[in-house]
C-alpha angles and dihedrals in degrees: 000000000000113000124189119259113237116202125197107219103199133153095226119051118200093250136040118239116197123223090251091055092046091053091051094047091051090046091052091048090054101039098042095042094230109198118250092246091061121085138188108275125199119181151123132279123200124007148257112005095349098058117128131191121244139188129201146123120274147155120261114269137183113294092026125130117203117214125191114216100217119234092006102078091229125129117201127206120206125171110235094234089055096049098088090054094049100050108115096015118136120213112207136168122221114203093200106039139014100000109221114025133185118216125189114214115213 
């Protein structure tokens, strides 16, 4: 069953994505040839105290919201149940180190 994709066009996305992270996401989209129906996904794995953040590319699923990051040509998927845990998170990319990092601002 094909369902329509609804995109929330908003000026403020729930997370902050640094310029370094944006460059790496765009690089991955180009180099890996990610299909047009796949989007950047940020979410949580696990639960309670053991939850960890993850990043990847994925198709839209039930309970997903799709955000368009204006002027950056990036579309971001976030599952609605994960949203409250992602608000205020910063996604960064460290060239010399851990790669993608998630930082929680107090």
